[in-house]
C-alpha positions in Angstrom: -17.8 -41.9 -19.9 -14.8 -39.7 -19.5 -15.5 -36.0 -18.8 -14.5 -33.5 -21.3 -12.1 -30.8 -20.0 -12.9 -27.2 -20.9 -10.4 -25.3 -18.7 -7.2 -26.3 -16.8 -5.3 -23.8 -14.6 -2.0 -25.1 -13.2 0.2 -23.4 -10.6 -0.9 -19.9 -11.5 1.0 -17.1 -9.7 0.2 -13.4 -10.4 1.6 -10.3 -8.7 0.8 -6.6 -9.1 3.2 -3.7 -8.9 1.6 -1.0 -6.7 2.7 2.2 -5.0 2.9 0.1 -1.7 5.2 -2.5 -3.3 4.7 -5.8 -5.1 1.4 -7.6 -4.1 1.5 -11.4 -4.6 -2.3 -11.6 -5.4 -2.4 -15.2 -6.7 0.0 -17.8 -5.2 -0.1 -21.1 -7.1 -3.8 -21.7 -8.1 -4.8 -24.9 -9.8 -8.3 -25.7 -11.1 -10.1 -28.0 -13.7 -13.5 -27.4 -15.2 -15.4 -29.9 -17.4 -18.1 -29.5 -20.0 -21.6 -28.7 -18.7 -20.4 -28.3 -15.0 -20.7 -25.4 -12.7 -17.8 -24.4 -10.5 -18.2 -21.7 -7.7 -15.1 -19.9 -6.4 -15.8 -18.5 -3.0 -13.9 -16.4 -0.5 -13.7 -13.0 1.1 -13.1 -9.8 -0.9 -9.4 -9.7 -2.0 -8.9 -13.5 -1.9 -8.0 -13.5 -5.6 -11.3 -14.9 -7.2 -11.8 -12.1 -9.8 -8.1 -11.8 -10.6 -7.9 -15.5 -11.4 -10.8 -15.2 -13.8 -9.6 -11.9 -15.3 -6.4 -13.9 -16.2 -8.6 -16.5 -17.9 -10.2 -13.7 -19.9 -6.8 -12.1 -20.7 -7.9 -8.8 -19.1 -5.5 -8.4 -16.3 -4.7 -4.7 -15.6 -1.4 -3.3 -17.0 0.4 -3.5 -13.6 -0.4 -7.2 -13.3 2.4 -9.8 -14.0 2.0 -13.5 -14.4 5.0 -15.1 -12.6 4.3 -18.8 -13.4 1.7 -21.3 -14.4 -0.5 -22.0 -17.4 -4.2 -21.5 -18.3 -5.2 -24.1 -20.9 -8.5 -23.7 -22.7 -9.9 -26.6 -24.8 -12.4 -26.2 -27.6 -13.4 -27.7 -31.0 -12.6 -26.1 -34.3 -14.0 -28.0 -37.3 -14.5 -31.1 -35.1 -10.8 -31.0 -34.1 -9.9 -30.5 -30.5 -7.7 -27.5 -30.0 -5.7 -26.5 -26.8 -4.7 -22.9 -26.2 -2.5 -21.6 -23.4 -4.2 -18.3 -22.8 -1.0 -16.9 -21.2 1.0 -17.4 -24.3 -1.2 -15.7 -26.9 -1.3 -12.0 -27.7 -4.1 -9.7 -26.5 -5.1 -9.2 -30.1 -5.4 -13.0 -30.7 -7.3 -13.3 -27.4 -9.9 -10.7 -28.6 -10.2 -12.3 -32.0 -10.4 -16.0 -31.0 -11.5 -16.3 -27.4 -13.1 -13.3 -25.7 -16.9 -13.3 -26.2 -16.7 -16.0 -28.8 -15.5 -18.9 -26.7 -15.3 -17.5 -23.1 -17.8 -14.8 -22.0 -17.9 -12.9 -18.7 -20.8 -11.3 -16.9 -19.5 -8.5 -14.6 -21.0 -7.5 -11.2 -22.3 -4.1 -12.2 -24.3 -4.0 -15.4 -24.2 -0.2 -15.5 -20.4 -0.1 -15.9 -20.3 -3.0 -18.4 -22.9 -1.5 -20.8 -22.1 1.4 -23.1 -24.4 4.3 -22.2 -24.2 5.8 -25.7 -25.3 2.7 -27.6 -28.8 1.1 -27.8 -29.3 -2.3 -26.2 -29.8 -3.9 -29.6 -26.5 -2.6 -31.0 -24.6 -3.9 -28.0 -26.0 -7.4 -28.4 -25.4 -7.4 -32.2 -21.9 -6.1 -32.0 -20.2 -9.4 -31.0 -22.0 -11.4 -33.7 -21.1 -8.9 -36.4 -17.4 -8.7 -35.2 -16.7 -12.4 -34.6 -18.9 -14.1 -37.2 -19.6 -11.4 -39.8 -23.3 -12.0 -39.2 -25.5 -10.0 -41.6 -27.2 -7.1 -39.8 -30.8 -8.5 -40.3 -29.8 -11.9 -39.0 -28.0 -10.4 -36.0 -31.1 -8.3 -35.2 -33.3 -11.4 -35.3 -30.9 -13.3 -33.0 -30.6 -10.3 -30.6 -34.4 -10.2 -30.3 -34.4 -14.0 -29.6 -31.7 -13.6 -26.9 -33.7 -10.8 -25.2 -36.7 -13.1 -25.1 -34.5 -16.0 -23.8 -33.3 -13.9 -20.9 -36.9 -13.0 -20.0 -37.3 -9.5 -21.4 -40.8 -8.7 -22.7 -41.5 -6.6 -25.7 -38.0 -7.4 -27.0 -38.3 -5.7 -30.3 -39.1 -2.4 -28.6 -36.4 -2.8 -26.0 -33.8 -3.1 -28.8 -34.1 0.6 -29.2 -33.7 1.5 -25.5 -30.5 2.8 -23.9 -29.1 1.3 -20.6 -30.4 4.1 -18.4 -34.0 3.4 -19.6 -33.9 0.0 -18.0 -34.1 -1.2 -14.3 -31.1 -2.9 -12.7 -32.6 -6.4 -13.1 -33.3 -5.8 -16.8 -29.8 -4.4 -17.4 -28.3 -7.6 -15.8 -30.4 -9.6 -18.2 -29.1 -7.6 -21.2 -25.5 -8.2 -20.0 -26.3 -12.0 -20.0 -27.8 -11.7 -23.5 -24.6 -10.0 -24.7 -22.5 -12.7 -23.1 -24.5 -15.4 -24.9 -24.6 -13.7 -28.3 -21.7 -15.7 -29.7 -22.6 -19.1 -28.2 -19.6 -19.4 -25.8 -18.5 -22.7 -24.3 -17.7 -21.1 -21.0 -19.6 -18.4 -19.0 -17.9 -16.6 -16.1 -20.3 -14.9 -13.7 -18.5 -12.4 -11.5 -20.9 -11.7 -8.6 -23.8 -11.5 -11.1 -26.5 -10.7 -8.5 -24.6 -8.3 -6.1 -26.5 -5.1 -7.1 -29.9 -6.8 -7.3 -32.7 -7.3 -4.8 -33.4 -10.9 -3.5 -36.3 -11.7 -5.8 -34.5 -10.6 -8.9 -31.3 -12.4 -7.7 -33.2 -15.7 -7.6 -34.6 -15.1 -11.1 -31.2 -14.3 -12.6 -29.7 -17.5 -11.0 -32.6 -19.6 -12.4 -32.1 -18.0 -15.8 -28.4 -18.8 -16.0 -29.2 -22.4 -14.9 -31.8 -22.8 -17.6 -29.6 -21.4 -20.3 -26.7 -23.7 -19.1 -29.0 -26.7 -19.6 -30.2 -25.6 -23.0 -26.8 -24.8 -24.3 -24.7 -27.3 -22.4 -22.1 -24.7 -21.4 -19.8 -24.7 -18.4 -20.2 -21.9 -15.8 -17.9 -20.4 -13.2 -19.4 -18.3 -10.5 -17.3 -15.9 -8.5 -19.1 -15.1 -5.2 -18.8 -14.7 -1.5 -22.4 -15.6 -1.0 -22.7 -19.2 0.0 -26.5 -19.0 -0.5 -25.8 -18.5 -4.2 -23.3 -21.4 -4.2 -25.9 -23.8 -2.7 -28.4 -23.0 -5.5 -26.1 -23.3 -8.5 -22.8 -25.2 -8.1 -21.6 -28.7 -8.8 -18.1 -28.0 -7.4 -16.7 -25.4 -5.0 -13.2 -24.0 -4.7 -12.6 -22.0 -1.5 -10.0 -19.2 -1.9 -8.0 -17.5 0.8 -5.1 -15.0 0.4 -4.5 -16.0 -3.3 -4.6 -19.7 -2.8 -7.3 -22.5 -3.0 -7.5 -23.9 0.5 -10.3 -26.4 0.0 -12.1 -27.8 -3.1 -14.7 -30.5 -3.5 -18.2 -31.2 -4.6 -21.0 -29.1 -3.3 -22.1 -31.8 -0.8 -18.5 -32.3 0.4 -18.0 -28.5 1.1 -21.4 -28.0 2.7 -21.8 -31.2 4.7 -18.2 -32.3 5.3 -15.9 -29.2 5.3 -12.4 -29.8 6.6 -10.6 -26.4 6.5 -11.0 -24.0 9.4 -11.6 -21.2 7.0 -14.5 -23.1 5.3 -15.9 -23.7 8.8 -15.7 -20.0 9.4 -17.5 -19.1 6.1 -20.3 -21.6 6.8 -20.7 -20.5 10.4 -21.0 -16.8 9.2 -24.0 -17.6 7.1 -27.2 -16.2 8.6 -29.4 -19.0 10.0 -32.9 -18.7 11.4 -32.7 -21.9 13.4 -29.6 -21.1 15.4 -29.6 -20.7 19.2 -26.8 -18.1 19.0 -27.9 -14.5 19.5 -24.8 -13.2 17.5 -23.8 -13.9 14.0 -20.4 -15.6 13.8 -17.5 -13.7 12.3 -14.0 -14.9 11.5 -11.6 -13.0 13.8 -8.9 -10.7 12.4 -8.3 -9.7 8.7 -6.8 -11.3 5.7 -2.9 -10.9 5.4 -1.2 -8.1 3.7 0.1 -9.7 0.5 2.8 -7.1 -0.1 4.7 -9.0 2.6 5.9 -12.6 2.1 3.6 -15.1 3.8 5.4 -17.4 6.1 3.6 -20.8 6.7 -0.2 -20.9 6.5 -1.7 -17.6 5.6 -4.8 -18.3 7.6 -2.8 -19.2 10.8 -3.1 -15.8 12.6 -7.0 -16.0 12.3 -7.2 -19.7 13.0 -8.1 -20.7 16.6 -7.1 -24.3 15.7 -3.6 -23.3 14.4 -0.7 -25.6 15.2 3.0 -24.6 15.7 3.8 -25.9 12.2 1.3 -23.5 10.6 3.7 -20.5 11.4 6.6 -22.2 9.7 5.4 -24.3 6.8 2.7 -23.9 4.2 0.4 -26.9 4.3 0.1 -29.1 1.1 -3.3 -30.1 -0.4 -4.3 -33.2 1.6 -6.6 -35.7 -0.3 -9.8 -36.5 1.6 -11.6 -38.2 -1.4 -11.1 -38.3 -5.2 -12.8 -35.0 -5.5 -12.2 -33.4 -2.0 -8.9 -31.7 -1.0 -8.0 -29.3 1.7 -4.8 -27.4 2.6 -4.6 -27.6 6.4 -2.1 -29.3 8.7 -5.0 -30.6 10.8 -5.4 -33.3 8.2 -1.9 -34.6 8.7 -1.8 -38.1 10.3 0.3 -36.8 13.3 -2.0 -33.8 13.9 -4.2 -33.7 17.0 -7.8 -34.6 16.3 -9.9 -31.4 16.0 -13.6 -31.4 15.3 -15.5 -28.6 13.6 -17.3 -26.1 16.0 -20.3 -27.7 17.7 -22.8 -25.0 16.4 -21.6 -25.6 12.8 -22.0 -29.4 13.3 -25.6 -28.8 14.5 -26.3 -26.5 11.5 -24.9 -29.1 9.0 -27.2 -31.7 10.6 -30.2 -29.3 10.2 -29.1 -28.7 6.5 -28.9 -32.5 5.9 -32.3 -33.1 7.4 -33.8 -30.2 5.4 -32.3 -31.6 2.2 -33.7 -35.1 2.9 -37.2 -33.6 3.6 -37.0 -31.7 0.3 -36.1 -35.0 -1.5 -32.6 -33.8 -2.6 
């Protein structure tokens, strides 16, 4: 059965005009997402993960400029499939037709995405009343159901609370309830567990997973935490300096990574079974994107860099039908380079663990 496409990003390039000059934040990003699937976008801070998704939501800051590309969103209206290029519709249309109603976003810090002057109940009901003209009584009933769905006890009483009266974990649950209020097809989670402690993090991730199953929605996670990725994703896109440098299924990225940057990210994950007494870090810093990047942006930090990396940008090399990586090491004429030995051992341990857990 053919998979149903929900989102298609092609050759997206975005720059920002800043006091330090023009920053080329996104440099030719391409992605596809299908119904019911979970995609995780990973990379260091500043790699362009959030900017890409803000473009999908139509909420780029005023100094942002889309230089090229398209963001096509597919949905059904009266059983007829509709395709919308998000970059070509007005902000007003975006608010009316897409935001909240079709694509919803959960931001990292619930305290800044909740209105401190409005009750929790009003904030959940708002979208239903605005998008669907839902009668107040009906909206109230659905808001209570949503609070129960996201695991908040005493939902009716909580409707009257203000954000400051709730804990961080409860506020994040409320933000999820607001995002789900209009039954969106696509949920974007921007670092949804950053401000929470580990036990609450696990509960929030489980919650999003359960809701996804019940509602058959597609989910995109933006994160730099590979532990989160391992728990939730079907597919992973690794971003570096405004480009996707590797993409594949969760198993391909975790057990058969091919890009040196992905090797670095996986090596930098804390591991109790390692023999190393130090935690691995990728040397150097990401490039300054106010200056034109010559060749491979990762080359200055890459101990496996080839001469060609300083001159030419690598294309996406195909490894399998679902696995691609942008590194000259995959070229047929490149010298054979294996991943670091410690990472190889770690992957073997991860595979063994997965087998023992029956995965």
